[in-house]
All heavy atoms as TSV, in Angstrom:
chain	resi	resn	atom	element	x	y	z
A	1	MET	N	N	68.539	33.691	-34.689
A	1	MET	CA	C	67.151	34.033	-34.208
A	1	MET	C	C	67.439	35.320	-33.239
A	1	MET	O	O	68.398	35.490	-32.656
A	1	MET	CB	C	66.701	32.955	-33.330
A	1	MET	CG	C	65.398	33.165	-32.701
A	1	MET	SD	S	64.710	31.638	-32.082
A	1	MET	CE	C	63.164	32.231	-31.506
A	2	SER	N	N	66.415	36.079	-33.424
A	2	SER	CA	C	66.475	37.424	-32.688
A	2	SER	C	C	66.051	37.335	-31.272
A	2	SER	O	O	65.423	36.482	-30.889
A	2	SER	CB	C	65.679	38.517	-33.416
A	2	SER	OG	O	64.314	38.129	-33.448
A	3	ASN	N	N	66.412	38.286	-30.535
A	3	ASN	CA	C	66.104	38.493	-29.087
A	3	ASN	C	C	64.707	38.826	-29.026
A	3	ASN	O	O	64.195	39.734	-29.710
A	3	ASN	CB	C	67.022	39.553	-28.681
A	3	ASN	CG	C	66.932	39.764	-27.063
A	3	ASN	OD1	O	65.786	39.832	-26.637
A	3	ASN	ND2	N	68.013	39.912	-26.382
A	4	ILE	N	N	64.035	38.262	-28.098
A	4	ILE	CA	C	62.508	38.597	-27.949
A	4	ILE	C	C	62.370	40.102	-27.501
A	4	ILE	O	O	61.276	40.619	-27.856
A	4	ILE	CB	C	61.936	37.644	-26.800
A	4	ILE	CG1	C	60.447	37.900	-26.822
A	4	ILE	CG2	C	62.308	37.886	-25.524
A	4	ILE	CD1	C	59.729	37.075	-28.071
A	5	VAL	N	N	63.233	40.584	-26.900
A	5	VAL	CA	C	63.101	42.136	-26.509
A	5	VAL	C	C	63.264	42.840	-27.645
A	5	VAL	O	O	62.444	44.000	-27.902
A	5	VAL	CB	C	64.218	42.464	-25.522
A	5	VAL	CG1	C	64.271	44.065	-25.219
A	5	VAL	CG2	C	64.094	41.783	-24.175
A	6	THR	N	N	64.196	42.699	-28.769
A	6	THR	CA	C	64.237	43.433	-29.940
A	6	THR	C	C	62.905	43.288	-30.703
A	6	THR	O	O	62.374	44.279	-31.159
A	6	THR	CB	C	65.389	42.871	-30.765
A	6	THR	OG1	O	66.567	42.931	-30.034
A	6	THR	CG2	C	65.559	43.670	-31.995
A	7	GLN	N	N	62.406	42.107	-30.791
A	7	GLN	CA	C	61.184	41.804	-31.506
A	7	GLN	C	C	59.976	42.667	-30.805
A	7	GLN	O	O	59.195	43.376	-31.438
A	7	GLN	CB	C	60.728	40.317	-31.470
A	7	GLN	CG	C	61.586	39.502	-32.372
A	7	GLN	CD	C	61.055	38.059	-32.341
A	7	GLN	OE1	O	59.985	37.920	-32.028
A	7	GLN	NE2	N	62.016	37.128	-32.738
A	8	ALA	N	N	59.944	42.583	-29.497
A	8	ALA	CA	C	58.806	43.325	-28.689
A	8	ALA	C	C	59.016	44.769	-29.027
A	8	ALA	O	O	57.924	45.525	-29.215
A	8	ALA	CB	C	59.010	43.095	-27.281
A	9	MET	N	N	60.141	45.299	-29.047
A	9	MET	CA	C	60.361	46.826	-29.268
A	9	MET	C	C	59.887	47.230	-30.617
A	9	MET	O	O	59.233	48.264	-30.796
A	9	MET	CB	C	61.802	47.186	-29.106
A	9	MET	CG	C	62.235	47.038	-27.628
A	9	MET	SD	S	63.985	47.444	-27.323
A	9	MET	CE	C	64.241	48.977	-27.950
A	10	ILE	N	N	60.259	46.413	-31.611
A	10	ILE	CA	C	59.874	46.737	-32.983
A	10	ILE	C	C	58.232	46.533	-33.105
A	10	ILE	O	O	57.540	47.411	-33.704
A	10	ILE	CB	C	60.570	45.841	-34.036
A	10	ILE	CG1	C	61.971	46.179	-33.993
A	10	ILE	CG2	C	59.926	45.928	-35.444
A	10	ILE	CD1	C	62.975	45.143	-34.829
A	11	TRP	N	N	57.625	45.527	-32.500
A	11	TRP	CA	C	56.319	45.220	-32.648
A	11	TRP	C	C	55.642	46.526	-32.063
A	11	TRP	O	O	54.666	46.905	-32.620
A	11	TRP	CB	C	55.895	43.994	-31.945
A	11	TRP	CG	C	54.564	43.736	-31.899
A	11	TRP	CD1	C	53.583	44.225	-30.883
A	11	TRP	CD2	C	53.702	43.046	-32.712
A	11	TRP	NE1	N	52.316	43.710	-31.223
A	11	TRP	CE2	C	52.373	42.897	-32.382
A	11	TRP	CE3	C	53.968	42.132	-33.969
A	11	TRP	CZ2	C	51.372	42.357	-33.051
A	11	TRP	CZ3	C	52.973	41.551	-34.504
A	11	TRP	CH2	C	51.611	41.678	-34.156
A	12	ASN	N	N	55.994	46.918	-30.790
A	12	ASN	CA	C	55.276	47.984	-30.159
A	12	ASN	C	C	55.291	49.290	-30.979
A	12	ASN	O	O	54.426	50.076	-30.916
A	12	ASN	CB	C	55.948	48.253	-28.782
A	12	ASN	CG	C	55.623	47.140	-27.800
A	12	ASN	OD1	O	54.502	46.408	-27.874
A	12	ASN	ND2	N	56.442	46.948	-26.778
A	13	GLU	N	N	56.370	49.448	-31.697
A	13	GLU	CA	C	56.467	50.703	-32.419
A	13	GLU	C	C	55.768	50.693	-33.871
A	13	GLU	O	O	55.328	51.674	-34.144
A	13	GLU	CB	C	57.977	51.119	-32.550
A	13	GLU	CG	C	58.285	52.459	-33.271
A	13	GLU	CD	C	57.816	53.595	-32.365
A	13	GLU	OE1	O	57.785	53.624	-31.198
A	13	GLU	OE2	O	57.504	54.772	-32.917
A	14	TYR	N	N	55.940	49.589	-34.534
A	14	TYR	CA	C	55.538	49.467	-35.948
A	14	TYR	C	C	54.543	48.393	-36.340
A	14	TYR	O	O	54.039	48.372	-37.398
A	14	TYR	CB	C	56.850	49.220	-36.917
A	14	TYR	CG	C	57.852	50.189	-36.727
A	14	TYR	CD1	C	59.034	50.084	-35.873
A	14	TYR	CD2	C	57.682	51.510	-37.367
A	14	TYR	CE1	C	59.983	51.065	-35.781
A	14	TYR	CE2	C	58.757	52.361	-37.251
A	14	TYR	CZ	C	59.897	52.250	-36.434
A	14	TYR	OH	O	60.700	53.245	-36.320
A	15	GLY	N	N	54.407	47.472	-35.332
A	15	GLY	CA	C	53.380	46.384	-35.534
A	15	GLY	C	C	54.091	45.216	-36.294
A	15	GLY	O	O	55.313	45.076	-36.206
A	16	ALA	N	N	53.279	44.320	-36.962
A	16	ALA	CA	C	53.857	43.011	-37.360
A	16	ALA	C	C	54.675	43.189	-38.605
A	16	ALA	O	O	55.417	42.289	-39.018
A	16	ALA	CB	C	52.642	42.125	-37.661
A	17	ARG	N	N	54.568	44.198	-39.335
A	17	ARG	CA	C	55.270	44.524	-40.527
A	17	ARG	C	C	55.664	45.902	-40.688
A	17	ARG	O	O	54.974	46.751	-40.398
A	17	ARG	CB	C	54.607	43.788	-41.847
A	17	ARG	CG	C	53.243	44.365	-42.090
A	17	ARG	CD	C	52.542	43.548	-43.128
A	17	ARG	NE	N	51.386	44.391	-43.539
A	17	ARG	CZ	C	50.691	44.116	-44.769
A	17	ARG	NH1	N	51.065	42.994	-45.507
A	17	ARG	NH2	N	49.640	44.625	-45.018
A	18	LEU	N	N	56.800	46.065	-41.432
A	18	LEU	CA	C	57.262	47.524	-41.656
A	18	LEU	C	C	57.220	47.792	-43.096
A	18	LEU	O	O	57.734	47.042	-43.934
A	18	LEU	CB	C	58.650	47.663	-41.094
A	18	LEU	CG	C	58.732	47.589	-39.593
A	18	LEU	CD1	C	58.862	46.177	-39.088
A	18	LEU	CD2	C	60.113	48.319	-39.167
A	19	ASN	N	N	56.821	48.953	-43.517
A	19	ASN	CA	C	56.954	49.284	-44.953
A	19	ASN	C	C	58.325	50.137	-45.123
A	19	ASN	O	O	59.009	50.177	-44.188
A	19	ASN	CB	C	55.739	50.210	-45.251
A	19	ASN	CG	C	55.586	51.529	-44.601
A	19	ASN	OD1	O	56.558	52.101	-43.952
A	19	ASN	ND2	N	54.480	52.066	-44.562
A	20	THR	N	N	58.485	50.587	-46.332
A	20	THR	CA	C	59.734	51.049	-46.613
A	20	THR	C	C	60.074	52.501	-45.697
A	20	THR	O	O	61.167	52.573	-45.273
A	20	THR	CB	C	59.793	51.508	-48.159
A	20	THR	OG1	O	59.504	50.434	-48.972
A	20	THR	CG2	C	61.118	52.111	-48.504
A	21	GLN	N	N	58.971	53.204	-45.563
A	21	GLN	CA	C	59.219	54.359	-44.681
A	21	GLN	C	C	59.592	53.982	-43.239
A	21	GLN	O	O	60.459	54.496	-42.625
A	21	GLN	CB	C	57.979	55.230	-44.673
A	21	GLN	CG	C	58.074	56.476	-43.766
A	21	GLN	CD	C	59.277	57.389	-44.360
A	21	GLN	OE1	O	59.290	57.701	-45.535
A	21	GLN	NE2	N	60.123	57.859	-43.375
A	22	ASP	N	N	58.799	53.034	-42.676
A	22	ASP	CA	C	59.258	52.463	-41.305
A	22	ASP	C	C	60.667	51.914	-41.298
A	22	ASP	O	O	61.369	52.198	-40.342
A	22	ASP	CB	C	58.252	51.397	-40.978
A	22	ASP	CG	C	56.848	51.756	-40.829
A	22	ASP	OD1	O	56.525	52.916	-40.623
A	22	ASP	OD2	O	56.024	50.810	-41.066
A	23	LEU	N	N	61.124	51.233	-42.194
A	23	LEU	CA	C	62.437	50.712	-42.516
A	23	LEU	C	C	63.489	51.863	-42.354
A	23	LEU	O	O	64.427	51.826	-41.697
A	23	LEU	CB	C	62.753	49.881	-43.510
A	23	LEU	CG	C	61.838	48.471	-43.565
A	23	LEU	CD1	C	61.882	47.807	-44.956
A	23	LEU	CD2	C	62.635	47.556	-42.507
A	24	ALA	N	N	63.207	52.861	-43.237
A	24	ALA	CA	C	63.938	54.088	-43.300
A	24	ALA	C	C	64.144	54.740	-41.856
A	24	ALA	O	O	65.244	55.071	-41.528
A	24	ALA	CB	C	63.416	54.973	-44.322
A	25	THR	N	N	63.005	54.814	-41.171
A	25	THR	CA	C	63.054	55.527	-39.945
A	25	THR	C	C	63.912	54.698	-38.961
A	25	THR	O	O	64.741	55.270	-38.237
A	25	THR	CB	C	61.596	55.736	-39.358
A	25	THR	OG1	O	60.828	56.514	-40.325
A	25	THR	CG2	C	61.626	56.406	-38.023
A	26	LEU	N	N	63.607	53.480	-38.761
A	26	LEU	CA	C	64.223	52.597	-37.839
A	26	LEU	C	C	65.741	52.349	-38.133
A	26	LEU	O	O	66.577	52.471	-37.221
A	26	LEU	CB	C	63.457	51.179	-37.885
A	26	LEU	CG	C	64.187	50.146	-36.990
A	26	LEU	CD1	C	64.077	50.599	-35.450
A	26	LEU	CD2	C	63.508	48.808	-37.107
A	27	LEU	N	N	66.131	52.187	-39.378
A	27	LEU	CA	C	67.541	52.081	-39.788
A	27	LEU	C	C	68.288	53.360	-39.978
A	27	LEU	O	O	69.519	53.262	-40.341
A	27	LEU	CB	C	67.528	51.128	-41.073
A	27	LEU	CG	C	66.922	49.811	-40.993
A	27	LEU	CD1	C	66.947	49.159	-42.370
A	27	LEU	CD2	C	67.495	48.962	-39.941
A	28	LYS	N	N	67.587	54.426	-39.905
A	28	LYS	CA	C	68.144	55.776	-40.088
A	28	LYS	C	C	68.921	55.840	-41.434
A	28	LYS	O	O	70.127	56.306	-41.589
A	28	LYS	CB	C	69.274	56.083	-38.982
A	28	LYS	CG	C	68.436	56.037	-37.525
A	28	LYS	CD	C	69.142	56.831	-36.718
A	28	LYS	CE	C	68.484	56.824	-35.364
A	28	LYS	NZ	N	67.129	57.120	-35.156
A	29	ARG	N	N	68.181	55.431	-42.584
A	29	ARG	CA	C	68.499	55.517	-43.855
A	29	ARG	C	C	67.334	56.245	-44.600
A	29	ARG	O	O	66.252	56.258	-44.249
A	29	ARG	CB	C	68.718	54.264	-44.456
A	29	ARG	CG	C	69.857	53.367	-43.888
A	29	ARG	CD	C	69.851	51.962	-44.563
A	29	ARG	NE	N	70.775	51.159	-43.888
A	29	ARG	CZ	C	70.917	49.889	-44.010
A	29	ARG	NH1	N	70.266	49.284	-45.015
A	29	ARG	NH2	N	71.714	49.191	-43.306
A	30	SER	N	N	67.635	56.782	-45.735
A	30	SER	CA	C	66.713	57.564	-46.601
A	30	SER	C	C	65.821	56.302	-47.297
A	30	SER	O	O	66.435	55.284	-47.638
A	30	SER	CB	C	67.219	58.398	-47.634
A	30	SER	OG	O	67.851	57.659	-48.650
A	31	THR	N	N	64.696	56.723	-47.602
A	31	THR	CA	C	63.851	55.731	-48.412
A	31	THR	C	C	64.504	55.470	-49.787
A	31	THR	O	O	64.350	54.446	-50.229
A	31	THR	CB	C	62.335	56.248	-48.519
A	31	THR	OG1	O	62.343	57.462	-49.054
A	31	THR	CG2	C	61.776	56.223	-47.127
A	32	GLY	N	N	65.088	56.556	-50.205
A	32	GLY	CA	C	65.773	56.247	-51.591
A	32	GLY	C	C	66.899	55.268	-51.539
A	32	GLY	O	O	67.045	54.507	-52.411
A	33	THR	N	N	67.706	55.282	-50.370
A	33	THR	CA	C	68.710	54.455	-50.202
A	33	THR	C	C	68.118	52.957	-50.215
A	33	THR	O	O	68.746	52.136	-50.744
A	33	THR	CB	C	69.646	54.620	-48.988
A	33	THR	OG1	O	70.254	55.985	-49.139
A	33	THR	CG2	C	70.599	53.693	-48.716
A	34	ILE	N	N	67.099	52.852	-49.399
A	34	ILE	CA	C	66.545	51.530	-49.289
A	34	ILE	C	C	65.893	51.057	-50.699
A	34	ILE	O	O	66.239	49.894	-50.965
A	34	ILE	CB	C	65.329	51.615	-48.167
A	34	ILE	CG1	C	66.016	51.655	-46.855
A	34	ILE	CG2	C	64.454	50.325	-48.272
A	34	ILE	CD1	C	65.097	51.981	-45.716
A	35	ARG	N	N	65.280	51.925	-51.328
A	35	ARG	CA	C	64.856	51.551	-52.652
A	35	ARG	C	C	65.844	51.148	-53.539
A	35	ARG	O	O	65.826	50.198	-54.420
A	35	ARG	CB	C	63.926	52.596	-53.238
A	35	ARG	CG	C	62.632	52.852	-52.597
A	35	ARG	CD	C	61.668	53.784	-53.402
A	35	ARG	NE	N	60.513	54.084	-52.671
A	35	ARG	CZ	C	60.337	55.255	-51.984
A	35	ARG	NH1	N	61.082	56.244	-52.094
A	35	ARG	NH2	N	59.255	55.354	-51.379
A	36	ASN	N	N	67.020	51.938	-53.729
A	36	ASN	CA	C	68.181	51.529	-54.345
A	36	ASN	C	C	68.789	50.147	-54.018
A	36	ASN	O	O	69.039	49.412	-55.002
A	36	ASN	CB	C	69.235	52.521	-54.258
A	36	ASN	CG	C	68.890	53.803	-55.130
A	36	ASN	OD1	O	67.897	53.828	-55.875
A	36	ASN	ND2	N	69.554	54.939	-54.587
A	37	GLN	N	N	68.812	49.897	-52.766
A	37	GLN	CA	C	69.390	48.613	-52.342
A	37	GLN	C	C	68.457	47.443	-52.688
A	37	GLN	O	O	68.871	46.383	-53.020
A	37	GLN	CB	C	69.686	48.632	-50.911
A	37	GLN	CG	C	70.869	49.455	-50.498
A	37	GLN	CD	C	71.019	49.556	-48.851
A	37	GLN	OE1	O	70.184	49.262	-48.171
A	37	GLN	NE2	N	72.176	49.808	-48.539
A	38	LEU	N	N	67.102	47.732	-52.576
A	38	LEU	CA	C	66.164	46.615	-52.996
A	38	LEU	C	C	66.229	46.406	-54.499
A	38	LEU	O	O	66.191	45.218	-55.027
A	38	LEU	CB	C	64.642	47.119	-52.665
A	38	LEU	CG	C	64.404	47.154	-51.120
A	38	LEU	CD1	C	63.046	47.985	-50.942
A	38	LEU	CD2	C	64.188	45.777	-50.755
A	39	SER	N	N	66.389	47.432	-55.342
A	39	SER	CA	C	66.527	47.252	-56.713
A	39	SER	C	C	67.731	46.497	-57.071
A	39	SER	O	O	67.755	45.697	-58.042
A	39	SER	CB	C	66.560	48.611	-57.447
A	39	SER	OG	O	65.318	49.223	-57.304
A	40	ALA	N	N	68.777	46.862	-56.409
A	40	ALA	CA	C	70.190	46.095	-56.576
A	40	ALA	C	C	70.167	44.767	-56.021
A	40	ALA	O	O	71.181	44.061	-56.244
A	40	ALA	CB	C	71.236	46.959	-56.189
A	41	GLY	N	N	69.294	44.367	-55.183
A	41	GLY	CA	C	69.262	43.067	-54.539
A	41	GLY	C	C	70.250	43.106	-53.307
A	41	GLY	O	O	70.694	42.037	-52.987
A	42	THR	N	N	70.711	44.173	-52.744
A	42	THR	CA	C	71.655	44.198	-51.725
A	42	THR	C	C	70.927	44.634	-50.431
A	42	THR	O	O	71.670	44.684	-49.401
A	42	THR	CB	C	72.815	45.289	-52.049
A	42	THR	OG1	O	72.137	46.604	-52.177
A	42	THR	CG2	C	73.439	44.798	-53.403
A	43	PHE	N	N	69.727	44.852	-50.392
A	43	PHE	CA	C	69.053	45.151	-49.016
A	43	PHE	C	C	69.168	43.994	-48.092
A	43	PHE	O	O	68.825	42.845	-48.496
A	43	PHE	CB	C	67.697	45.589	-49.197
A	43	PHE	CG	C	67.057	46.154	-47.974
A	43	PHE	CD1	C	67.555	47.427	-47.507
A	43	PHE	CD2	C	65.889	45.543	-47.374
A	43	PHE	CE1	C	66.960	47.935	-46.389
A	43	PHE	CE2	C	65.447	46.074	-46.113
A	43	PHE	CZ	C	65.896	47.323	-45.638
A	44	PRO	N	N	69.648	44.109	-46.931
A	44	PRO	CA	C	70.040	42.988	-46.052
A	44	PRO	C	C	68.704	42.250	-45.408
A	44	PRO	O	O	69.008	41.345	-44.652
A	44	PRO	CB	C	70.868	43.527	-44.979
A	44	PRO	CG	C	70.481	44.970	-44.847
A	44	PRO	CD	C	70.086	45.311	-46.326
A	45	ILE	N	N	67.559	42.788	-45.567
A	45	ILE	CA	C	66.344	42.211	-44.925
A	45	ILE	C	C	65.383	41.709	-45.962
A	45	ILE	O	O	65.202	42.376	-46.891
A	45	ILE	CB	C	65.732	43.222	-43.943
A	45	ILE	CG1	C	66.806	43.977	-42.962
A	45	ILE	CG2	C	64.416	42.784	-43.254
A	45	ILE	CD1	C	66.265	45.151	-42.176
A	46	LYS	N	N	65.021	40.489	-45.643
A	46	LYS	CA	C	63.954	39.933	-46.611
A	46	LYS	C	C	62.638	40.831	-46.636
A	46	LYS	O	O	62.211	41.302	-45.561
A	46	LYS	CB	C	63.530	38.598	-46.061
A	46	LYS	CG	C	64.599	37.478	-46.195
A	46	LYS	CD	C	64.118	36.156	-45.926
A	46	LYS	CE	C	63.602	36.042	-44.519
A	46	LYS	NZ	N	63.246	34.630	-44.059
A	47	THR	N	N	62.140	41.054	-47.848
A	47	THR	CA	C	60.990	41.875	-48.038
A	47	THR	C	C	60.047	41.107	-48.972
A	47	THR	O	O	60.532	40.279	-49.686
A	47	THR	CB	C	61.252	43.380	-48.532
A	47	THR	OG1	O	61.947	43.145	-49.819
A	47	THR	CG2	C	62.218	44.084	-47.602
A	48	TYR	N	N	58.841	41.586	-48.977
A	48	TYR	CA	C	57.841	41.067	-50.010
A	48	TYR	C	C	56.899	42.230	-50.342
A	48	TYR	O	O	56.709	43.183	-49.624
A	48	TYR	CB	C	57.053	39.955	-49.294
A	48	TYR	CG	C	56.216	40.259	-48.004
A	48	TYR	CD1	C	54.880	40.583	-48.246
A	48	TYR	CD2	C	56.839	40.233	-46.851
A	48	TYR	CE1	C	54.206	40.969	-47.082
A	48	TYR	CE2	C	56.130	40.567	-45.737
A	48	TYR	CZ	C	54.841	40.912	-45.865
A	48	TYR	OH	O	54.213	41.165	-44.692
A	49	VAL	N	N	56.067	42.008	-51.394
A	49	VAL	CA	C	55.207	42.990	-51.939
A	49	VAL	C	C	53.748	42.535	-51.619
A	49	VAL	O	O	53.492	41.376	-52.102
A	49	VAL	CB	C	55.381	43.354	-53.494
A	49	VAL	CG1	C	54.424	44.374	-53.898
A	49	VAL	CG2	C	56.789	43.885	-53.689
A	50	GLU	N	N	52.963	43.370	-51.113
A	50	GLU	CA	C	51.505	43.006	-50.903
A	50	GLU	C	C	50.729	44.337	-51.115
A	50	GLU	O	O	51.195	45.389	-50.477
A	50	GLU	CB	C	51.346	42.435	-49.525
A	50	GLU	CG	C	49.782	41.943	-49.391
A	50	GLU	CD	C	49.676	41.372	-48.075
A	50	GLU	OE1	O	50.406	40.344	-47.684
A	50	GLU	OE2	O	48.715	41.769	-47.339
A	51	GLY	N	N	49.806	44.219	-51.738
A	51	GLY	CA	C	48.915	45.477	-52.088
A	51	GLY	C	C	49.648	46.658	-52.684
A	51	GLY	O	O	49.426	47.724	-52.356
A	52	GLY	N	N	50.712	46.402	-53.458
A	52	GLY	CA	C	51.444	47.384	-54.092
A	52	GLY	C	C	52.479	48.072	-53.254
A	52	GLY	O	O	53.127	49.034	-53.699
A	53	GLU	N	N	52.677	47.447	-52.063
A	53	GLU	CA	C	53.662	48.108	-51.087
A	53	GLU	C	C	54.560	47.078	-50.722
A	53	GLU	O	O	54.255	45.921	-50.558
A	53	GLU	CB	C	52.908	48.836	-49.948
A	53	GLU	CG	C	53.809	49.584	-49.077
A	53	GLU	CD	C	53.009	50.600	-48.137
A	53	GLU	OE1	O	51.810	50.538	-48.046
A	53	GLU	OE2	O	53.771	51.391	-47.548
A	54	ARG	N	N	55.910	47.355	-50.513
A	54	ARG	CA	C	56.792	46.527	-49.983
A	54	ARG	C	C	56.940	46.487	-48.432
A	54	ARG	O	O	56.767	47.416	-47.897
A	54	ARG	CB	C	58.234	46.970	-50.529
A	54	ARG	CG	C	59.327	45.993	-50.188
A	54	ARG	CD	C	60.462	46.058	-51.069
A	54	ARG	NE	N	60.325	45.798	-52.395
A	54	ARG	CZ	C	60.297	44.616	-53.001
A	54	ARG	NH1	N	60.543	43.581	-52.246
A	54	ARG	NH2	N	60.171	44.483	-54.262
A	55	TRP	N	N	57.035	45.372	-48.044
A	55	TRP	CA	C	56.864	45.057	-46.563
A	55	TRP	C	C	58.071	44.162	-46.011
A	55	TRP	O	O	58.552	43.302	-46.717
A	55	TRP	CB	C	55.613	44.336	-46.093
A	55	TRP	CG	C	54.413	45.137	-46.375
A	55	TRP	CD1	C	53.630	45.063	-47.572
A	55	TRP	CD2	C	53.836	46.218	-45.630
A	55	TRP	NE1	N	52.651	45.940	-47.497
A	55	TRP	CE2	C	52.737	46.626	-46.381
A	55	TRP	CE3	C	54.071	46.715	-44.388
A	55	TRP	CZ2	C	51.773	47.630	-45.978
A	55	TRP	CZ3	C	53.255	47.688	-43.997
A	55	TRP	CH2	C	52.231	48.100	-44.620
A	56	ALA	N	N	58.406	44.350	-44.699
A	56	ALA	CA	C	59.388	43.443	-44.078
A	56	ALA	C	C	58.735	43.038	-42.737
A	56	ALA	O	O	58.118	43.809	-42.136
A	56	ALA	CB	C	60.582	44.097	-43.816
A	57	SER	N	N	58.840	41.672	-42.342
A	57	SER	CA	C	58.386	41.186	-41.145
A	57	SER	C	C	59.189	41.865	-40.058
A	57	SER	O	O	60.511	41.990	-40.064
A	57	SER	CB	C	58.494	39.725	-41.157
A	57	SER	OG	O	58.515	39.126	-39.832
A	58	TYR	N	N	58.495	42.022	-38.836
A	58	TYR	CA	C	59.266	42.638	-37.751
A	58	TYR	C	C	60.295	41.560	-37.265
A	58	TYR	O	O	61.339	41.986	-36.743
A	58	TYR	CB	C	58.266	42.994	-36.555
A	58	TYR	CG	C	57.698	41.799	-35.753
A	58	TYR	CD1	C	58.239	41.437	-34.644
A	58	TYR	CD2	C	56.708	41.005	-36.256
A	58	TYR	CE1	C	57.780	40.271	-33.876
A	58	TYR	CE2	C	56.146	39.962	-35.630
A	58	TYR	CZ	C	56.702	39.667	-34.311
A	58	TYR	OH	O	56.210	38.580	-33.714
A	59	GLN	N	N	60.020	40.349	-37.398
A	59	GLN	CA	C	61.038	39.324	-36.912
A	59	GLN	C	C	62.217	39.353	-37.849
A	59	GLN	O	O	63.443	39.119	-37.200
A	59	GLN	CB	C	60.357	37.872	-36.966
A	59	GLN	CG	C	59.177	37.782	-36.011
A	59	GLN	CD	C	58.290	36.606	-36.546
A	59	GLN	OE1	O	57.903	36.552	-37.728
A	59	GLN	NE2	N	57.719	35.909	-35.522
A	60	ASP	N	N	62.084	39.500	-39.109
A	60	ASP	CA	C	63.141	39.515	-39.998
A	60	ASP	C	C	64.150	40.920	-39.634
A	60	ASP	O	O	65.313	40.924	-39.733
A	60	ASP	CB	C	62.862	39.506	-41.412
A	60	ASP	CG	C	62.371	38.172	-41.902
A	60	ASP	OD1	O	62.583	37.230	-41.268
A	60	ASP	OD2	O	61.616	38.161	-42.838
A	61	VAL	N	N	63.336	41.991	-39.386
A	61	VAL	CA	C	64.041	43.200	-39.043
A	61	VAL	C	C	64.792	43.076	-37.669
A	61	VAL	O	O	66.006	43.381	-37.583
A	61	VAL	CB	C	63.027	44.407	-38.914
A	61	VAL	CG1	C	63.742	45.652	-38.442
A	61	VAL	CG2	C	62.493	44.636	-40.234
A	62	ALA	N	N	64.199	42.331	-36.703
A	62	ALA	CA	C	64.854	42.087	-35.418
A	62	ALA	C	C	66.109	41.198	-35.635
A	62	ALA	O	O	67.194	41.520	-34.955
A	62	ALA	CB	C	63.829	41.474	-34.496
A	63	ASP	N	N	66.042	40.204	-36.532
A	63	ASP	CA	C	67.076	39.247	-36.791
A	63	ASP	C	C	68.252	40.118	-37.216
A	63	ASP	O	O	69.370	39.965	-36.910
A	63	ASP	CB	C	66.764	38.228	-37.826
A	63	ASP	CG	C	65.803	37.160	-37.178
A	63	ASP	OD1	O	65.673	37.052	-35.946
A	63	ASP	OD2	O	65.295	36.481	-38.020
A	64	TYR	N	N	67.954	40.957	-38.098
A	64	TYR	CA	C	69.041	41.858	-38.834
A	64	TYR	C	C	69.671	42.674	-37.804
A	64	TYR	O	O	70.915	42.718	-37.623
A	64	TYR	CB	C	68.495	42.660	-39.964
A	64	TYR	CG	C	69.368	43.830	-40.460
A	64	TYR	CD1	C	70.515	43.462	-41.157
A	64	TYR	CD2	C	69.332	45.208	-40.036
A	64	TYR	CE1	C	71.447	44.289	-41.690
A	64	TYR	CE2	C	70.240	46.059	-40.506
A	64	TYR	CZ	C	71.291	45.662	-41.312
A	64	TYR	OH	O	72.160	46.581	-41.805
A	65	LEU	N	N	68.886	43.374	-36.974
A	65	LEU	CA	C	69.461	44.314	-35.900
A	65	LEU	C	C	70.308	43.597	-34.927
A	65	LEU	O	O	71.482	44.037	-34.528
A	65	LEU	CB	C	68.528	45.078	-35.269
A	65	LEU	CG	C	67.659	46.062	-36.100
A	65	LEU	CD1	C	66.448	46.710	-35.383
A	65	LEU	CD2	C	68.633	47.180	-36.603
A	66	ASP	N	N	69.803	42.325	-34.434
A	66	ASP	CA	C	70.514	41.641	-33.558
A	66	ASP	C	C	71.866	41.071	-34.185
A	66	ASP	O	O	72.986	40.876	-33.457
A	66	ASP	CB	C	69.697	40.448	-33.003
A	66	ASP	CG	C	68.707	41.004	-32.014
A	66	ASP	OD1	O	68.860	42.097	-31.450
A	66	ASP	OD2	O	67.644	40.088	-31.591
A	67	SER	N	N	71.896	40.655	-35.481
A	67	SER	CA	C	73.079	40.174	-36.215
A	67	SER	C	C	74.037	41.319	-36.187
A	67	SER	O	O	75.300	41.044	-36.006
A	67	SER	CB	C	72.678	39.682	-37.477
A	67	SER	OG	O	72.523	40.794	-38.530
A	68	LYS	N	N	73.684	42.542	-36.375
A	68	LYS	CA	C	74.641	43.633	-36.451
A	68	LYS	C	C	75.197	44.011	-35.027
A	68	LYS	O	O	76.372	44.280	-34.861
A	68	LYS	CB	C	73.988	44.968	-36.914
A	68	LYS	CG	C	73.513	44.802	-38.255
A	68	LYS	CD	C	74.509	44.253	-39.256
A	68	LYS	CE	C	75.371	45.302	-39.940
A	68	LYS	NZ	N	76.351	44.708	-40.843
A	69	GLN	N	N	74.362	43.738	-33.982
A	69	GLN	CA	C	74.878	43.911	-32.652
A	69	GLN	C	C	75.925	42.845	-32.321
A	69	GLN	O	O	76.900	43.095	-31.747
A	69	GLN	CB	C	73.722	43.871	-31.676
A	69	GLN	CG	C	74.134	43.986	-30.242
A	69	GLN	CD	C	73.068	44.064	-29.269
A	69	GLN	OE1	O	71.926	43.568	-29.594
A	69	GLN	NE2	N	73.184	44.389	-28.068
A	70	ALA	N	N	75.665	41.629	-32.686
A	70	ALA	CA	C	76.598	40.569	-32.383
A	70	ALA	C	C	78.054	40.765	-33.086
A	70	ALA	O	O	79.042	40.430	-32.734
A	70	ALA	CB	C	76.014	39.188	-32.946
A	71	GLN	N	N	77.786	41.405	-34.387
A	71	GLN	CA	C	79.061	41.718	-35.190
A	71	GLN	C	C	79.943	42.717	-34.354
A	71	GLN	O	O	81.218	42.606	-34.488
A	71	GLN	CB	C	78.794	42.105	-36.672
A	71	GLN	CG	C	78.357	41.126	-37.424
A	71	GLN	CD	C	77.948	41.555	-38.802
A	71	GLN	OE1	O	78.050	42.782	-39.216
A	71	GLN	NE2	N	77.591	40.756	-39.712
A	72	ALA	N	N	79.264	43.667	-33.807
A	72	ALA	CA	C	80.022	44.682	-33.107
A	72	ALA	C	C	80.675	44.385	-31.779
A	72	ALA	O	O	81.506	44.987	-31.370
A	72	ALA	CB	C	78.986	45.931	-32.882
A	73	ALA	N	N	79.984	43.302	-31.268
A	73	ALA	CA	C	80.533	42.819	-29.927
A	73	ALA	C	C	81.895	42.174	-29.909
A	73	ALA	O	O	82.310	41.724	-30.803
A	73	ALA	CB	C	79.547	41.895	-29.184
């Protein structure tokens, strides 16, 4: 479960869900890299498609970021 502060920071910047461009900006990766990982099934954050666009929940993104921080500690 992610830290409430991480969730709040993501919510304030991006809202309840992030599209591929938002994910690229936040994770400092290119959109092409993210699309390749999504196609290969290796992207580490759960996503879904709605309205022809791919989205990730801010909570899932926060969980991912906090898990990476825990690994580094």
